[in-house]
C-alpha positions as CSV (number, residue, x, y, z in Angstrom):
1,M,3.2,-10.6,-3.4
2,R,6.3,-8.5,-3.2
3,S,5.8,-5.1,-1.6
4,R,5.0,-1.9,-3.4
5,R,3.8,1.4,-2.1
6,L,1.1,3.8,-3.2
7,T,3.3,6.7,-4.4
8,A,2.3,10.3,-4.6
9,V,-0.5,10.8,-7.1
10,A,1.7,12.7,-9.5
11,G,3.1,9.3,-10.4
12,V,6.6,10.0,-9.5
13,A,8.9,6.9,-9.4
14,V,9.8,6.4,-5.8
15,A,12.1,3.6,-5.1
16,A,11.5,1.3,-2.1
17,L,12.8,3.2,0.8
18,T,12.2,3.8,4.4
19,L,13.0,6.3,7.1
20,A,13.5,3.7,9.8
21,G,17.0,3.8,11.1
22,C,18.0,6.7,8.9
23,G,19.0,9.4,11.3
24,L,16.2,9.5,13.9
25,G,17.4,6.7,16.0
26,S,15.3,3.7,17.0
27,S,13.7,4.8,20.3
28,D,10.3,3.3,21.0
29,D,9.5,6.0,23.5
30,T,6.0,7.3,23.1
31,S,6.0,10.3,25.4
32,S,3.3,12.7,26.3
33,D,4.5,14.8,23.4
34,S,2.4,12.7,21.2
35,K,-0.8,13.3,23.1
36,P,-3.0,16.1,22.0
37,T,-3.9,18.9,24.3
38,V,-7.1,19.8,22.4
39,D,-9.8,17.8,20.7
40,A,-11.3,17.9,17.3
41,N,-14.1,20.3,18.6
42,A,-11.7,23.0,19.8
43,A,-11.9,26.5,18.4
44,V,-10.1,26.7,15.1
45,T,-8.2,29.9,14.1
46,G,-4.7,31.1,13.4
47,E,-1.9,30.0,11.1
48,V,-1.1,26.4,10.0
49,S,1.3,24.9,7.5
50,F,0.4,22.0,5.2
51,Q,2.9,19.9,3.3
52,T,2.1,17.7,0.3
53,W,4.2,15.4,-1.8
54,A,4.6,16.2,-5.5
55,L,1.2,17.7,-6.2
56,K,2.4,20.8,-7.9
57,P,1.8,21.8,-10.6
58,K,-0.7,19.1,-11.8
59,F,-3.0,19.5,-8.8
60,T,-2.3,23.1,-7.8
61,S,-5.8,24.2,-8.6
62,Y,-7.4,21.4,-6.6
63,V,-5.2,21.9,-3.5
64,E,-5.6,25.7,-3.6
65,G,-9.4,25.2,-3.8
66,V,-9.4,23.0,-0.7
67,V,-7.2,25.4,1.2
68,K,-9.5,28.3,0.2
69,A,-12.6,26.4,1.3
70,F,-10.9,25.6,4.7
71,E,-10.1,29.2,5.3
72,A,-13.7,30.1,4.4
73,K,-15.1,27.5,6.8
74,Y,-12.8,28.7,9.6
75,P,-12.6,32.5,9.5
76,G,-9.3,33.7,11.0
77,T,-7.2,30.8,9.7
78,K,-4.4,31.1,7.3
79,V,-2.9,28.0,5.6
80,T,0.6,28.0,4.2
81,W,0.8,25.3,1.6
82,L,4.2,23.7,0.9
83,D,4.8,21.1,-1.8
84,Q,7.9,19.0,-2.0
85,P,9.3,17.2,-5.1
86,G,8.8,13.5,-5.4
87,D,12.5,12.5,-5.4
88,G,14.2,12.7,-2.1
89,Y,11.0,13.2,-0.1
90,D,12.1,10.8,2.6
91,K,15.3,12.7,3.1
92,K,13.5,16.0,3.2
93,V,11.1,14.8,5.9
94,L,14.0,13.5,7.9
95,S,15.8,16.8,7.6
96,Q,12.7,18.7,8.7
97,A,12.0,16.4,11.6
98,S,15.6,16.5,12.8
99,A,15.6,20.3,12.7
100,G,12.3,20.6,14.5
101,Q,10.8,22.1,11.4
102,L,8.2,19.5,10.4
103,P,5.1,21.3,9.0
104,D,2.0,21.2,11.1
105,V,0.2,18.9,8.7
106,V,2.3,16.7,6.5
107,N,1.6,14.0,3.9
108,L,3.3,10.8,5.1
109,P,2.6,7.2,4.0
110,P,2.6,4.8,7.0
111,D,6.2,3.6,6.6
112,F,7.4,7.2,6.5
113,A,5.3,8.1,9.6
114,L,6.5,5.1,11.7
115,P,10.0,6.4,12.7
116,L,8.6,9.8,13.5
117,A,5.8,8.3,15.6
118,K,8.4,6.2,17.5
119,Q,10.3,9.4,18.3
120,S,7.1,11.2,19.5
121,M,7.3,13.6,16.6
122,L,3.7,13.0,15.5
123,L,0.5,13.7,17.3
124,D,-1.8,10.8,18.3
125,V,-4.7,12.1,16.2
126,G,-6.9,9.2,17.4
127,A,-6.8,10.6,20.9
128,A,-7.9,14.0,19.7
129,D,-10.5,12.7,17.2
130,P,-12.1,9.4,18.2
131,K,-14.4,9.5,15.2
132,I,-11.5,8.5,12.9
133,A,-12.3,4.9,13.6
134,E,-16.0,5.5,12.7
135,E,-15.5,7.6,9.6
136,Y,-12.5,6.1,7.7
137,V,-12.1,2.5,6.4
138,E,-10.7,0.1,8.9
139,G,-7.5,-0.8,7.0
140,G,-6.6,2.9,6.4
141,V,-6.8,3.7,10.1
142,A,-5.0,0.5,11.1
143,A,-2.1,1.5,8.8
144,Y,-1.3,4.3,11.2
145,R,-1.4,2.1,14.3
146,Y,1.9,0.4,14.9
147,Q,2.8,-2.7,16.9
148,G,4.4,-1.6,20.1
149,Q,3.1,1.9,19.8
150,D,0.1,3.4,21.5
151,G,-1.9,5.7,19.2
152,T,-3.1,6.5,15.7
153,F,-0.6,8.7,13.9
154,G,-2.3,9.8,10.7
155,Y,-5.6,10.4,8.9
156,P,-5.8,8.0,5.9
157,W,-6.1,10.0,2.8
158,Y,-6.2,8.4,-0.6
159,L,-6.0,4.6,-1.1
160,N,-5.5,1.9,-3.7
161,T,-5.7,-1.8,-3.6
162,D,-5.1,-4.8,-5.9
163,I,-7.6,-6.9,-7.8
164,D,-6.9,-9.8,-10.2
165,Y,-6.8,-9.6,-14.0
166,W,-7.1,-12.6,-16.3
167,N,-6.5,-13.2,-20.0
168,A,-9.7,-14.7,-21.3
169,T,-8.2,-15.9,-24.5
170,K,-5.5,-18.0,-22.7
171,F,-8.1,-19.4,-20.4
172,A,-10.3,-20.5,-23.2
173,A,-7.4,-22.1,-25.1
174,V,-6.8,-24.6,-22.3
175,G,-10.4,-25.1,-21.3
176,L,-10.5,-23.0,-18.2
177,D,-13.5,-20.8,-17.4
178,V,-12.5,-17.2,-17.0
179,K,-15.9,-16.4,-15.5
180,N,-14.9,-18.7,-12.6
181,P,-11.3,-17.8,-12.0
182,P,-9.2,-19.0,-9.0
183,K,-10.2,-17.5,-5.7
184,T,-7.4,-18.9,-3.6
185,F,-3.7,-19.5,-4.0
186,D,-4.2,-23.3,-4.2
187,E,-6.8,-22.8,-6.9
188,L,-4.3,-20.6,-8.7
189,L,-1.6,-23.3,-8.6
190,A,-4.1,-25.9,-9.9
191,A,-5.0,-23.6,-12.8
192,A,-1.3,-23.0,-13.5
193,K,-0.8,-26.8,-13.8
194,V,-3.7,-27.1,-16.3
195,M,-2.4,-24.2,-18.4
196,H,1.1,-25.7,-18.5
197,D,0.0,-29.3,-19.2
198,K,-2.7,-28.5,-21.9
199,S,-0.4,-26.0,-23.7
200,G,2.5,-28.4,-23.8
201,G,4.4,-26.2,-21.5
202,K,4.2,-23.1,-23.8
203,E,1.8,-21.0,-21.7
204,Y,2.0,-19.7,-18.1
205,M,-0.7,-18.7,-15.7
206,M,1.5,-16.9,-13.2
207,S,5.0,-15.4,-12.9
208,R,4.8,-13.7,-9.6
209,L,7.3,-14.4,-6.8
210,P,6.0,-14.5,-3.2
211,G,6.9,-12.0,-0.6
212,I,5.9,-11.0,2.9
213,G,2.4,-10.1,1.8
214,D,1.8,-13.7,0.7
215,L,3.0,-15.0,4.1
216,T,0.5,-12.7,5.8
217,N,-2.2,-14.0,3.6
218,A,-1.3,-17.5,4.4
219,G,-1.9,-16.7,8.1
220,V,1.7,-16.4,9.1
221,K,2.5,-14.0,12.0
222,V,5.2,-11.8,10.5
223,L,6.0,-9.6,13.5
224,A,5.8,-10.1,17.3
225,D,3.1,-8.1,19.1
226,D,5.6,-5.8,20.6
227,G,7.0,-5.0,17.2
228,K,10.6,-5.9,18.3
229,S,11.2,-9.2,16.4
230,F,10.2,-11.0,13.3
231,T,8.4,-14.4,13.6
232,F,7.7,-15.5,10.0
233,N,10.1,-18.6,10.0
234,T,7.2,-20.9,10.7
235,P,6.2,-24.3,9.3
236,E,3.2,-22.6,7.6
237,A,5.5,-20.1,5.8
238,A,7.9,-23.0,4.8
239,A,4.9,-24.9,3.4
240,L,3.9,-21.9,1.2
241,L,7.5,-21.6,-0.2
242,D,7.6,-25.3,-0.8
243,K,4.5,-25.0,-3.0
244,Y,6.2,-22.2,-5.1
245,A,9.4,-24.2,-5.3
246,A,7.5,-27.3,-6.5
247,A,5.6,-25.2,-9.1
248,Y,8.9,-23.7,-10.4
249,K,10.5,-27.1,-10.6
250,A,7.5,-28.5,-12.5
251,G,7.7,-25.7,-15.1
252,Y,4.6,-23.8,-14.1
253,L,6.5,-20.6,-13.7
254,P,8.8,-19.0,-16.4
255,R,12.5,-19.9,-16.0
256,D,13.6,-16.3,-16.0
257,I,11.5,-15.4,-12.9
258,L,14.7,-15.8,-10.8
259,T,17.0,-13.9,-13.2
260,Q,17.8,-10.3,-13.9
261,E,15.8,-10.6,-17.1
262,Y,12.5,-11.0,-15.2
263,L,10.3,-8.1,-16.1
264,G,7.6,-8.6,-13.4
265,N,4.2,-10.2,-13.6
266,S,2.3,-7.1,-14.7
267,K,4.8,-6.5,-17.6
268,L,4.6,-10.1,-18.7
269,F,0.8,-9.9,-18.6
270,T,0.8,-6.8,-20.8
271,Q,3.1,-8.6,-23.2
272,N,0.6,-11.5,-23.4
273,K,3.1,-13.9,-21.9
274,V,1.1,-14.9,-18.7
275,A,-2.6,-15.2,-18.1
276,W,-2.8,-13.5,-14.6
277,T,-1.6,-10.5,-12.9
278,T,-2.7,-8.2,-10.1
279,G,-3.1,-4.4,-10.4
280,G,-5.0,-1.4,-9.1
281,G,-8.6,-0.7,-10.1
282,N,-7.5,1.4,-13.1
283,A,-4.7,-0.9,-14.2
284,I,-6.8,-2.4,-17.0
285,Q,-6.6,1.0,-18.8
286,D,-2.8,0.8,-18.7
287,F,-2.7,-2.8,-19.9
288,T,-4.8,-2.0,-23.0
289,K,-3.0,1.3,-23.7
290,D,0.3,-0.5,-23.7
291,N,-1.0,-3.5,-25.7
292,P,-4.2,-2.7,-27.6
293,S,-4.6,-6.3,-28.7
294,L,-5.7,-7.1,-25.1
295,K,-8.8,-4.9,-25.5
296,G,-11.8,-7.0,-24.7
297,K,-9.8,-10.0,-23.5
298,I,-9.2,-8.9,-19.9
299,V,-11.5,-10.1,-17.1
300,P,-11.2,-8.6,-13.6
301,S,-12.1,-10.3,-10.4
302,P,-11.5,-9.8,-6.6
303,A,-8.0,-10.4,-5.3
304,L,-7.0,-13.8,-4.0
305,D,-7.5,-14.0,-0.2
306,T,-7.1,-10.6,1.6
307,P,-6.4,-7.7,-0.8
308,A,-3.4,-5.5,-0.2
309,L,-4.0,-1.9,0.8
310,Y,-1.8,1.0,-0.2
311,V,-2.2,4.1,1.8
312,Q,-1.3,7.8,1.8
313,G,-2.2,9.9,4.8
314,L,-1.9,13.2,6.6
315,S,-0.1,13.3,10.0
316,V,0.1,16.2,12.5
317,S,3.4,17.3,14.0
318,A,3.6,16.8,17.7
319,K,5.4,20.2,17.9
320,T,2.7,22.2,16.1
321,K,1.8,25.4,18.0
322,N,-1.7,25.2,16.6
323,Q,-3.1,21.8,17.3
324,A,-6.7,22.8,16.8
325,A,-6.2,24.2,13.3
326,A,-3.8,21.4,12.3
327,I,-6.2,18.6,13.4
328,A,-9.1,20.5,11.7
329,L,-7.1,20.9,8.5
330,A,-6.1,17.2,8.3
331,R,-9.7,16.2,8.9
332,F,-11.0,18.7,6.3
333,V,-8.6,17.7,3.5
334,T,-9.4,14.0,4.1
335,N,-13.2,14.4,4.5
336,A,-15.5,12.5,2.1
337,E,-16.3,15.5,-0.1
338,N,-12.8,16.6,-0.7
339,Q,-11.5,13.1,-1.2
340,A,-14.3,12.3,-3.7
341,A,-13.4,15.5,-5.7
342,F,-9.7,14.5,-5.7
343,A,-10.5,10.9,-6.7
344,K,-12.5,12.1,-9.7
345,I,-9.5,13.9,-11.2
346,V,-6.8,11.2,-10.5
347,N,-6.9,7.4,-10.3
348,I,-7.2,6.9,-6.5
349,F,-9.9,5.9,-4.1
350,P,-11.1,7.8,-1.0
351,S,-10.6,6.5,2.5
352,T,-13.9,7.6,4.0
353,K,-16.7,5.2,4.7
354,A,-19.3,7.8,3.5
355,S,-17.8,7.5,0.0
356,A,-19.4,4.0,-0.3
357,N,-22.6,5.9,-1.2
358,D,-21.1,7.7,-4.2
359,P,-22.2,5.9,-7.4
360,F,-19.0,7.2,-9.2
361,F,-17.2,4.5,-7.2
362,S,-19.9,1.9,-6.4
363,K,-21.8,1.6,-9.7
364,S,-20.4,0.0,-12.9
365,D,-21.5,0.9,-16.4
366,G,-20.9,-2.8,-17.4
367,T,-17.6,-2.3,-19.1
368,P,-14.5,-4.2,-17.9
369,E,-12.9,-0.9,-17.0
370,S,-15.8,0.1,-14.8
371,D,-16.2,-3.3,-13.3
372,A,-12.6,-3.2,-12.3
373,K,-12.9,0.1,-10.6
374,V,-16.0,-1.0,-8.6
375,L,-14.3,-4.3,-7.6
376,A,-11.3,-2.4,-6.3
377,F,-13.4,0.1,-4.5
378,E,-15.5,-2.6,-2.8
379,S,-12.3,-4.4,-1.8
380,L,-11.1,-1.5,0.2
381,A,-13.5,-2.4,3.0
382,K,-11.6,-5.6,3.8
383,A,-8.1,-4.7,2.4
384,K,-5.2,-4.5,4.7
385,V,-1.6,-3.5,4.7
386,L,0.0,-6.9,4.3
387,Q,3.6,-5.9,5.0
388,P,4.4,-4.2,8.3
389,P,5.9,-0.8,7.7
390,V,8.8,-1.6,10.0
391,I,10.3,-3.7,7.2
392,S,12.9,-1.5,5.6
393,G,14.0,-1.6,2.0
394,A,17.2,-3.4,2.9
395,T,15.3,-5.9,5.0
396,N,12.8,-6.6,2.3
397,D,15.6,-7.1,-0.3
398,F,17.3,-9.7,1.9
399,I,14.0,-11.5,2.6
400,N,13.3,-11.7,-1.2
401,Q,16.8,-13.0,-1.9
402,Q,16.3,-15.8,0.6
403,I,12.9,-16.6,-0.8
404,S,14.3,-16.8,-4.3
405,L,17.1,-19.2,-3.2
406,A,14.4,-21.5,-1.7
407,I,12.3,-21.4,-4.9
408,A,15.4,-22.2,-6.9
409,G,16.0,-25.2,-4.7
410,K,19.4,-24.0,-3.5
411,V,18.4,-24.0,0.1
412,T,15.4,-25.4,1.9
413,S,12.5,-23.2,2.7
414,K,13.2,-23.4,6.4
415,Q,16.8,-22.5,5.9
416,A,15.8,-19.5,3.8
417,L,13.2,-18.3,6.4
418,D,15.6,-18.8,9.3
419,A,18.3,-16.7,7.5
420,A,15.7,-14.1,6.6
421,V,14.4,-13.7,10.1
422,A,17.9,-13.6,11.6
423,K,19.0,-10.8,9.3
424,A,15.7,-8.9,9.6
425,N,16.0,-9.0,13.4
426,Q,19.5,-7.7,13.1
427,L,18.5,-4.8,10.9
428,L,15.5,-4.1,13.1
429,A,17.7,-3.7,16.2
430,S,20.4,-1.6,14.4
């Protein structure tokens, strides 16, 4: 699977980008600046600033309500809420950090937080609040722990993950059982062959190109433990690419998958041109909205292997002058009650373990839409960030280019992976 990020809930289109190596240097120094001087039980009072990403005006009422509730719970506090536009948020955060003006509590996805954590600009909230590991889903907390860095640099906020969606009509036409869909990549390839062969080469099961997430799911170690070099040019990774290349050569994947005309697996599924795609727990609603003829024909199931996890979170500036209030605010905004209220007005999932008891997320009414939501929510417990946040947009693009060359048969899988690792290491060190 090729990488995507859970963008701000306002649905802004945010291109793949990264803050790594974009003006903050590449130091791995984790100094005492990141260590808290208070804990989560310290007295909370005074002023604190809070920055969100593209929540105004759609969610103004919700955020103002949370801020008001925080100030009521902690008399003597005053929250200044800042909201930044969706476009250029990465550059805005960089500018704030470079100027020493990062807000006390700031919305940062894990890849945005990484370069700031490496520069000791974010507080190790795990040291101040050990209950993070107990109260938030494992994958969400792990997203803010970085290889080669000591600490936890954010409270996971809202989440999403992928599940599988299948076209029941296409399954039935070639004798496949949509109630027993593929559960592994090898089963998916086998089903793709059946669909190709029994349709005379007219139908496709899949059109997705592999990416770093697929290598992770295949058990490939992508990054060294110290976070300073890539290691995914292994025989196991080459074997996976070989399978894709063989499937492409055999005609199990559309020819345009390697061209500029490729629209993406989800778009082709919506256009009724492939029988499988992945998507979030609410993606089924978009599929049928864009193509009403799919209504009643889509069957959801858990993702193949380990589901991908997409995370938004709140970090605390290491330079905050009010650690107690900042930590308390980050914890308050991300607590189960406030996250559940947020998730009921926008299509996201909460990161708190306590939310598992909320029937809104855990009980289906029997419709495919509700089944999909519950499947996605249940998947969060084992979902993981499959692509290390240290992989920049430029790195990811180069890796994908090499993978495409291997699938096209223009280079061997080993040659593609060796070239990808060499370039990725070069970019990582720059």
